[in-house]
C-alpha positions as CSV (number, residue, x, y, z in Angstrom):
1,X,-7.0,-54.1,-47.9
2,X,-6.7,-57.4,-49.5
3,X,-2.5,-56.1,-48.6
4,X,-3.0,-55.4,-45.0
5,X,-4.7,-58.6,-44.6
6,X,-2.1,-60.7,-46.2
7,X,0.7,-58.7,-44.3
8,X,-0.9,-59.0,-41.2
9,X,-1.4,-62.8,-41.6
10,X,2.5,-63.1,-42.4
11,X,3.8,-61.3,-39.2
12,X,4.0,-63.9,-36.9
13,X,6.1,-66.1,-39.6
14,X,8.6,-63.4,-40.2
15,X,9.0,-63.1,-36.3
16,X,9.2,-66.2,-35.8
17,X,12.4,-66.5,-38.5
18,X,15.7,-66.7,-36.2
19,X,17.7,-63.5,-36.7
20,X,21.6,-64.0,-38.4
21,X,23.0,-62.3,-35.4
22,X,23.0,-62.7,-32.0
23,X,20.8,-60.8,-29.8
24,X,21.8,-57.9,-27.5
25,X,20.4,-59.9,-24.3
26,X,22.5,-63.3,-24.9
27,X,25.0,-63.7,-23.3
28,X,28.2,-64.8,-25.2
29,X,29.4,-68.6,-24.8
30,X,32.8,-67.9,-25.2
31,X,33.6,-66.7,-22.0
32,X,34.3,-69.0,-19.1
33,X,31.7,-69.0,-16.2
34,X,33.4,-67.4,-13.2
35,X,32.9,-69.4,-9.4
36,X,33.5,-66.4,-7.4
37,X,33.7,-63.1,-6.8
38,X,37.0,-61.4,-7.8
39,X,37.0,-57.3,-7.1
40,X,37.6,-54.9,-9.7
41,X,41.1,-53.2,-9.0
42,X,42.9,-50.6,-10.5
43,X,39.6,-48.4,-11.7
44,X,39.8,-44.7,-12.1
45,X,38.9,-42.3,-9.3
46,X,35.4,-40.5,-10.7
47,X,34.3,-44.8,-11.1
48,X,35.5,-45.0,-7.6
49,X,32.5,-44.5,-4.9
50,X,33.4,-43.8,-0.9
51,X,31.1,-46.6,0.4
52,X,31.8,-45.9,3.8
53,X,30.7,-42.4,3.8
54,X,27.6,-43.9,1.8
55,X,26.8,-46.2,4.8
56,X,27.5,-43.8,7.4
57,X,25.5,-41.2,5.7
58,X,22.7,-43.3,5.7
59,X,22.6,-44.7,8.7
60,X,22.7,-41.2,10.3
61,X,19.8,-40.4,8.6
62,X,17.8,-43.0,9.7
63,X,19.1,-41.9,13.3
64,X,18.0,-38.6,12.8
65,X,14.4,-39.9,11.2
66,X,14.2,-41.9,14.3
67,X,14.9,-39.4,16.7
68,X,11.9,-37.2,15.2
69,X,9.7,-39.8,15.2
70,X,10.0,-40.1,19.1
71,X,10.1,-36.7,19.6
72,X,7.1,-36.4,17.5
73,X,5.3,-39.0,19.8
74,X,6.7,-37.8,23.0
75,X,4.8,-34.3,22.1
76,X,1.5,-36.0,21.1
77,X,1.6,-38.0,24.1
78,X,2.4,-35.2,26.7
79,X,-0.7,-32.9,25.0
80,X,-3.4,-36.0,25.0
81,X,-1.7,-36.6,28.9
82,X,-2.9,-32.5,29.5
83,X,-6.1,-33.1,28.0
84,X,-6.9,-36.5,29.9
85,X,-6.1,-34.1,32.8
86,X,-8.5,-31.5,32.2
87,X,-11.1,-33.3,30.8
88,X,-11.5,-35.2,34.4
89,X,-10.5,-31.7,36.1
90,X,-13.7,-30.3,34.3
91,X,-16.3,-33.6,34.8
92,X,-15.1,-34.0,38.6
93,X,-16.1,-30.2,39.0
94,X,-19.8,-31.1,37.3
95,X,-20.6,-33.8,39.7
């Protein structure tokens, strides 16, 4: 039990010691900083994405969803107008 307490007390000291090898998350200091965007040229065909078709597909999907939503609203509004008309007729018949 005393060994476990000693190991728990020494853990923060061991964790604070610098590691001899660089961390995976550290950036290499030897590479110069790049000031502007430089496109990658000469990628293999399997690494390239067809951007135009993906953008057009996304726009088409959004328009289809929007048109379906507007159509749904139009149908619900028509049903509501029919119900209101029927309610007006029934209330007028009671009077």
